[in-house]
C-alpha angles and dihedrals in degrees: 000000000000116000115255111239109199094200094059115113116243131180088259089066094055127085094242131035127202115238109203127183108203093191095059095038117102092191094236092146095226093127091054092048091047097050106097093187099056091237095141132041139177112257141168125242130188120237133191129214125194122189140179134211131200134031095298121050108266105168115214127209118295116265109220123205141155129237133188116250140180107242132187116237112240098213134115092220094053101032122148112261095193095245091144097219091133090057091046093055101037109105092209100035088240098147136044141157115251122198110248110217092186097058125133094210098130088063110033098047090061094054093091092072098244126094110255117246125206138159132236127058135313116287097207117095091350090151098046101081124162091216091061089059091059125080133180099256107166108079120178111232125133102001099034111026116224122238126247104253093201101047107024121094114244128196104213101176134124130197124247107190139047113307111209119211116240094257091057097049108116095235130144136176120237105232092208100049102018089230121145113237135186112241095196140356122285125223111277116256125191120198107215140162111287091243122075121192094233131229119299113148137219097266097034086060126040116253091251092051092048092048091050091057090047091052093049090049092051093045094049090051099041103034106022100037092233110136096214116165131208129208120225096217122218115316106054129255139260116293090229091062093046089056094049134084092249092074086090090072094054133088111211112220127207118192134177094280093053090212115174097011094110089066092044092054091048091050096052096093088056099048112116091186134040117238117250092249146314123257120199107203111213095166144335131231100238094059110013114189092025127103125226123284132199113181120229090244090069097042096101123175093269090050089050091051093045093051100030094235138122122248104282139103108301108215122181117207117259089249141017104276093218099043117080104154138022092249091052090047091053092048093051091046087054097047100039124017100035095037087055088067092039092253093296096115125065120231124213135177130226124208137166117261105258138148089274095056095101092049089053093048092049090054091049092051089057091054104146092201095057088221105116104108101190149337118236114198119198122200134212096256092064120115135241138178100225114025121132112257089240091056093049096049103036113024131070140041136267109259099219099071094041090050092053092046092052092048093049090047090056092046091053088058096042089243103113114140095020096102108027116237117220120184133195143154115111098012108155092008089145093037094261101105093157094057091047092048092048094053092046091050091050087052092056109282120132090206144333138240129213138175116164092061087060090058091049090050088054094051108281110158096196121112142182093267100067101273113148101324091157097133089132096061097067087231099102105166091209094056092242106111101025137088096203106120098221092050094045091056090065090075118090102214095196094047091047093050092046091053089053094048092047091050091050092052089052089047091054092051092048092051089054090049090054098042093048099062093054092048098247120138091178129045110297094228108184095359093140088155086077092061129081126188125212089203119073097208091052091047093052093045094049096036093235131132119283119221136172 
């Protein structure tokens, strides 16, 4: 008998176990071919058969034979991630992944000496959300009549750009004619939809997934009249897009690695439209203090050409090498990025929600150049495709309280609304993005941004409880976060774009249904009186009404 080695890995040590029903299996091999992680394989097992003849049992010799079987691979590198592609493709539903509650994954996957990386969101406290403890409690009835959500006209627009107070507007009156004239230009302001498709780069996403989001953005703008904007993510964007009229729907992002900006600068003379804005990413909520990371497995030839790099891991520094203070950051924004577009394009910064967020926002409010166009605050429940597990689960700050603190700090100075606040990190985590956005707007946000929900609309099977979440491997079974040609072809671009458009149309209707009962025909920014919390601690922290 073979010696038992207690350190050997078995399926019971892994987070997911493959449940296979041999009686229903037709051995077509589709499941093995569809598994991108190599978690299952065709094997051979020996069987014995004992029979008896006659009236009384008289066992004969065993008959030995071998049969083909589907086996789970007991290997950390090829462990099952629970994506369920085997179940989707099996004609008889003879195989499926089952969550293993008795796994030892937290220990054995660290034995290799390197911190494990995975995509998706944090798994810890995924169900304990502050936004779910807040409801819309002030409903206009007798004293303040509610609006008709179906027939009333609603102005669902949010500013992106510096809003000058009346006393700072460069206006003068011509003594001869009495006409009011502008003495100098004012900072650019774009009024857009209060939801931004947040930054996911070419490289992090497959070309087809990125194209699907672009198609949805263009359709929403051109056909539906919804000025939704999309962020390019770090790494630049195709020259063909920069030369097209659709650039006006795109935010260009510059992060600490400056990937792709060489091509953007070279394409500037050929741009027929200005971009919607520029976002300088200082940090993100899912991995604050870390720079971006694109694994070598996803650095395909087109990504190499786009970023001007060889095939290797692309790591961005944890901070911008030339920015060491908020004041210096503002000055460099003024002198470089905005000046490059002749002060026609608003510039905003994005940071992770941390204990220092209020200090950053206060400094931005005092910007002497009046050029900071927005502050994007990203919370701990945001998603990412390449963060270390330890970062996802144990670093960062919930966005709701920091958003509220920033807004209250601006109110205390009488500067609310001057620099638009945008919040993200967990928006739509339960599928109800409109409710999350409405609550954040009532707490002080001018708008929200989201990204992972877009992937789920396009077919992502990952969730907040550890299913799949293998964006970092480059083996995405849905063809969303991979550059493997065969896997990318799994994604239906038209269907993915249609799902995003349909969801956004529902989002728009739900926003109207939430604005109408409180009597607001425009975004209720800062209307915390409309909210009620069923948790006393949340109510006290956010300064809203407590109800039980």
